[in-house]
N, C-alpha and C positions, 0 to 999 in steps of 0.2 A: 497490434500488440502480439508479441510472440508467445504462444502458449507452450507449456511444457509438453513434450511428446507423450502421447497416450492420455492426455487430459482434455483433449479438444471437445469430446462429447460431454464430458462432465462440465466443461465451461459453458457450453450451450445450454445445458440444464440449469446451471447457476443463473444465467441471464434470464431464462424463461421463468424461473422461480422468483426472480426479483423484478417483476413487471409493474409493481405499484410505483407511485411517484417517488417515494423515499428510496426504495431499493434500486430502482432504475437510475436514480441520481447517483448512488454509490457506484454502480457499474459504469456510467458515463464518465464520472470523475476518474475512476481507476484507469479506464482505457485512455483518456486524455493524458493523464499523468505518465502512464507507461510509454505512450507514444512520444511525449516530449523527452523523456529520459532516453529512450532508444535512439532518438536523433542525435543527442549529445554523446551517447556511448559509441555510436558508429563513427564519431569523429575522434575517438580516443580518450574522451573525458572519463574520469572515474565516477562511479555512481555517487559516492560520498560527497563529491564536489558539486553535484547538480541536483540531488534529491530535494533539498530544502527549497531552492529557487523554483524548480519546476513544480513542486507541490502547490505553490502559490499561483503560478501561471495557469495551472490546470483547473483551478477553482473559479470557474466562470458562473456558477450557479449559487454560490454561497452555502457550501456544505457545513455541517456541524462537526464538532469534535468526534462524536460517535460515528458519523459517516466516514470521516477520515480513517478512524480505526478499522472500520469494516473494509474499507478500500485496501488498507495495508494487509489485512488478513487475507483478503481475496487474492491480491497480487502475490503475497508470499507463497500461496499454494499453486496458483495457475501460471504465473508469469515466469519466463525463463531466468530472469534476474531476481526473482522473488525472495530467495533465501538471503541474498546480499542486502536487499531492501529491508527485509525483516530485521536483520542484525543492526543495520544502520538506524532504523526507526527506534528500536529498543534502547539503544545507547543515547539517541537524541532525546528521547522522552523521559528517561530515568531521572529520578531526583537523587537517589543514593546509589545502590547497586542492584536494584530490581531489574534493570535492563540487562545486565550481565547474567543474572539468574534466568531471565526469560530466554536469553540466547542459548544458554546451556540446555534448557528444557524443551526448546522448540516453540515456545509461546510467543505471543504478540501482546505488548503492553497496550492497555486501553488508555488513550490520551484524554478521554472525556471524564476521567475520575477526578474528583476534587479532594485534595488532602488539606486538612486543617490541623495545624499543629503549633 
């Protein structure tokens, strides 16, 4: 997984701080997902074309919706393609226009929220 220049030590700290089973599951999932996407990106595929498929392929441990959201947030900050992933995720997750608003503000939508209406 390609880390943003200057954030390598911060990423190592992130891994060290997420050493419990839940947190380390998020890290493992995020790394698998990024590696799958990087392989396709290296062949010229656009992220928006492979993000959804590879997100399922990377889930070999049965992550939760909250874990997925944590993985997106981590990748958005640490991964060299993270900003593009964050924008894709927000639009993919939105129900109305909240993804567009999150993209403007720099936020990441939480896919584990339940809306009843």
